[in-house]
N, C-alpha and C positions, 0 to 999 in steps of 0.2 A: 693702311690697317694691316699691323703684320700677322693675321690672322682672318684677311678676306671672308674667307668661306665660315670661318666660324661665327663672327661679325654680323654675316648677311643672314645665316639661321638666330642669329638670335633677334635679329630685326624681325623676320618671318614671324618669328614666334611671339615675341613680347611686342611690337611695336617700336615703343621707345629706348635706346639702348645709349648710354654715356658711356664714354671714353676718359678714363684716368691715362695719365703717363704717355699719352702716345707715343706712337714710334720708338719706345725705350724695349730694350732687350732685358730680362730679367739676368741678375747677375750676383753670383753668389762668389763667395769666399772663404778659403780654408783654413781652421781655427783649428790650435791641439784640443785632441778629445780628453776632459777634463778628469775622465773616469781610467780610461787605456793608454798608458804612456806609448810614446810613437805612433799612435794613432791619429787621424785629422779626420772631423768632420764638417759636412759644409755648413755654411749660414747664408742666408740670404743676406745682400749688401743694397738689391736696389730691386725691388716687387717686380720693374717693369710693364710693358702693356696690359690695362684688366678693362674690360668692358663689363660696365652699371647694368642690371635691371632689376627688377622688383621682384622680389624673392617671393615665388608661387609657394612654401611651404609657410611661410606666416604672417601675409596678406601684407606683407608689406609696399610702401607706396612711395619710400625716398628712393630708392634705386640703390639699396644695400645690399644685393646680392655680386661679390666681386667676380668674373672669371677672367683668368689670364689666359692671355693668348695662348699658354701651351698647355693648355687644358686637352685632355684628351687626343695627346699624340704622344709618340713614341719618341725614347729618348735613344743615345748611342749604343744603348744595350739591347733595344729592339720592345721596351717594356713601355706598357701604356703609364703615360701620369696624369692624375688628374685629380685625387680625393684631396694635397695640399693645395694645389689650383683653383679651390673654389669654396669661398666660404661669405656666411650673411652674417653684418654684424647685429643681427636684431635677435637670430636663431644662438640654442646654445652651441658650445663648444665643440661638442662631442657629435652635433647633426649631422644625420648621413647622405650623402649628398650622390653616392652612388646610383643611381635611378634618374639622374638629370641629363644623361643622355639619352636616355630615354625617350624623357620628354622633349628634347629634339630631334630625335632621331627620323622623323617624319617632315624634317626642313633642313635634313645636313644628306648631302648626294653624295661627299667623296669629303672626308678628312684628312688636309697632308699630313702627311710623318715628317717631322722635324726632330732633328738628327742634330743634338750639341757636342759639338768635342768637348770633351774634357778643358782643355787648354781656354774654349774660349766665355767657360761658367767660373772662374778664377780670375777674380777682382785684383791685383796688387796694389794696395795698401799702403805699401811700404814708399811705390817708386814717386821719384816728385818729379814735381808738375813743372814744365820745360815753359823758360823764358820766351815773348814772343814780342812780337811789335805792334803799335799800330796800323790799322790796314790802310794801303793808299797814302793819299796826301789828308790830314787832318789840320785843323784849325783850330786856335780855341775862340769858345764862345763868345769874349771878351773882344775878338777880332771879328765879329761879325756886326753888321748895323743894326738902329735898334728896329727897323722897318724890314729886317729880315724873314721870310716865313719860319727858320727855327726859332727866331726870337718868339715873333709874336705867337707862333704855337704857344710856346714854353709858359709866356707871360699872360695873354688872355684865354686861351683853352685849357692850361694845366695850372694854372695859377704857382708856378716857381719863381722862385729869384733866379736867372744865369747866371749871376756872381756867386751866389752860392754851390751852383751847380759844378761851378768852376773850380772852385778855392776849395771847398768839398771834397770831391766826387770825382775831377778830374774829366768832368765830360766833355766831348767835344763835338766837331763837325765836320763829318769827310766830303771834301767838293772836289777829290778826283781818286775814281777806282774804275774797275771795269765792271764792277758784276753789282746789278743794281738793287740790291738787297744791301749794301753797304753806301753804293754813292749817294750824296745827298741826303744823309741820314744824321742822325746824330749819335754819336759810338760812344759807349760807356765801358772802363777799361775794368778790367776784373782783374783785383790784384789778390795774393796767398803768398805769404811769408816775406812780403816788403817786394816782391818781385810782379813786374807784369806777366800772369799767366792765360791771359784771352782777352776777349772783351766780347760784346752784345750791341746790334745796330738799333733804332729805334725811328720808325717811318713818323714823318712830319702829317699828322691828322690821324683822322679818326676812318675815314674811306681808303684802305688799302689792304690786299691780299694776304701780307704778310706785314704784322705789325713788328715785332720782335724777330730778331734774324744774329741767331749764336754764332760763335765763330766754331767753324766745323773742327772737330776734335778735342773740344774743351771736355774735362769730365767734371761734367757740374756735379755730380753725388760725391766728389773726393772734394769738394771745401765749400765754404757758405762766402756768398758773398760781403764784405765788406766784415769779413771776420777778423782781421789785423784791427779794427779800431773798435769794434763791439766787443772784446774781449776781457779787452779792461776795463770793460764798466762791472758792476756787482751785479747787476741782473740783465738779461737780453730781449731780444724782441723779436721771432721769427713770422716773416712774412712770405710774401712770396714770388712779387717780381722786384725789380731794382728801383719802379718809381716809388712803389710802398716800401721801399727804403727811406728812399728820399725824401720821403713825407715823415716816416718817425724821426727821423735824422741818428747821430753817429752810435747809439745803442740798439740797430736792425739790421738784422743780416737776411737776407735773401737769398730762399731756395732755389732759387730760379728754375720753378715749376710747382709741381702740386703734391709732393712725393717726399719723403727724407729720407733718405738712405742710412745705414747701421754705420757709415762713417761720419757723418753728419751728427746724427745721434750722440757717437761717442765725445763731438767737437760739442755740444751743448752741453751735453754734461760734465764733459771739463771742466770749460769756462764758468758756468753758473753753476757748478754742482753745489756750493757755499753761496748760492742768492739765490734768487730767482729764473724764471724764465716764461714770458707768454707768447702765445701766439694767437697771430692775426691775419688769417688766410681771407680770400673773398668770400662771396656769399656763396657762391654755389660747388665751394669747395670745404663745406661743413662734415661732409660725411669724411674726407679725410682729415681734416684737421682733429677731429675725436677721436680718432685712429693713432694719429702722430702724439696726442694728448697721454692715450693710453699706454705708447710704445715709451714715454721718456717716463709717466710716472710720476703722482707726489711726491716723495717720501722722497725719492732720489735729488730733492732739494731743501735747502734748508730754511728758504722761507715756501717753496712750494713752487708749483706751475700749473697757471690754469690758462684761459683762450676765450678773447674777446669776437662775440658772434655779432658782426656789422649789419645795421639796415638792408633787406633785400635791394638790392639794385645797384650798390654804393660801394667802392673799393677804398680800402687804406688810402689812395692816393687823394681821391675824390675828397676828402675830407679837409681841413687847417688842421697845422700841425698840432694848434691848443685842442681840436675839438678831439685828436688823434691819443694826446695824451688825457683827455677825460674821461675817455671811455677807458683807457686800459687804467687809471686810479680808480675807476668807480668800480670796475670789475675786481681789482686786486683788492679793495676792501669788503667788496662782497664774497670774496674767497679767504677772506683773512689773512692776506698775505702782506706780510710790513714793510712796501719798498720805501728805500730810502735814497736819497740824491736824487729826485726826480728834477727833472730840467726845468 
């Protein structure tokens, strides 16, 4: 955890604590002040790691109180930050959480001072992503024999067509690399504006300590997986991971996580503002999905924006493609969203 002591204190007080955006630091970007010429204001680009507990003020039982890992720490000016870094999605927007430190005080022996440099808090959204190459020695899925563990895993366990993954998504298999999280794994290329800017590996099988491994240094918050293809359609589907996108098809973009950055919001609005957008995250990310839907806003899209809530215990990639699109179209009709050109 980025703030081990805060996390431990929350566990002692509340028992169960959920973590969103694990390991990700808060990022802010500087934008021109619309009122005062020549000035700039900070706007959140990535919320960073948050700890979620059941709110003691409203009787919440859905872990809707979000506490940033930076809550109650000190900034570079020595000022304690807190009010803007804790919020409950059930409570009114003006709810006062100034007494939350008193609630945790018996459990916090020491609260670290986290000093943020100004340069570390600003994200350069104009900096282009660098082109990279695939890791180690990778081969096409079509070059693997039918009884290869990777092929059997895709067909028998995940119900995917290796040929489609090869032709439509460029999925490969790494046969040689020194890193254990890259070697003997599926390698999914991440492309942006026509060039390879990163990759993600997926372990074969379920019983692996690290299922997904993303290329170190990849700015996930600055792109959307499969954005180059999906933006060509009149509406898009936002999912969490690459396998979810594989299941939905070319209209899907993956966040490569459970949160949506400010830059990703801009892409979604720019691509589908004249059409519609659908959010379909895993069942354990319902709160994150509801938050994203509020950020995107229904009126910002000509046809509308809506979310698909999946049955508990099943992620998008566990359905057949026909079932996924059945859920999407059914929800669109219920919301009055006139989707056209369905697959």
